[in-house]
C-alpha positions, 0 to 999 in steps of 0.5 A, spaced: 534 762 070 529 768 070 528 769 063 529 765 056 536 768 053 532 769 047 527 773 050 532 777 053 535 778 046 528 780 043 526 785 049 533 788 048 532 789 041 525 792 041 528 797 046 534 799 042 530 799 035 534 793 032 533 786 030 536 780 033 540 779 027 544 786 028 545 784 035 549 778 034 552 781 027 559 783 026 557 791 026 561 795 031 557 801 031 556 804 038 549 803 039 549 796 037 555 795 042 550 798 048 545 793 046 550 787 046 552 790 053 545 790 056 543 784 053 549 780 056 548 784 063 541 782 063 543 774 061 548 774 067 543 777 072 539 771 070 544 766 072 547 765 065 555 763 065 559 767 061 560 762 056 553 761 055 552 768 054 558 768 049 554 763 045 547 766 045 550 773 042 555 769 038 561 773 041 568 770 044 568 769 051 573 775 052 569 780 048 563 778 054 568 779 059 570 785 057 563 788 057 563 786 064 569 790 066 567 795 071 561 792 073 560 791 081 558 785 083 
């Protein structure tokens, strides 16, 4: 694993100008969705399993797999 998932989340939050609470919160505003997708993508690249990404982002497994639709391996 390259980065600590929590650090990845903090880095994405800083880049998007949001808090970690907003990243894992229930709000579905488009800029928050983009930040969640970016965080999930980075965690996947760092070797985390989808179920672990779902845990960290406080989302269901299905939501995380939906984020990755259309991504090329």
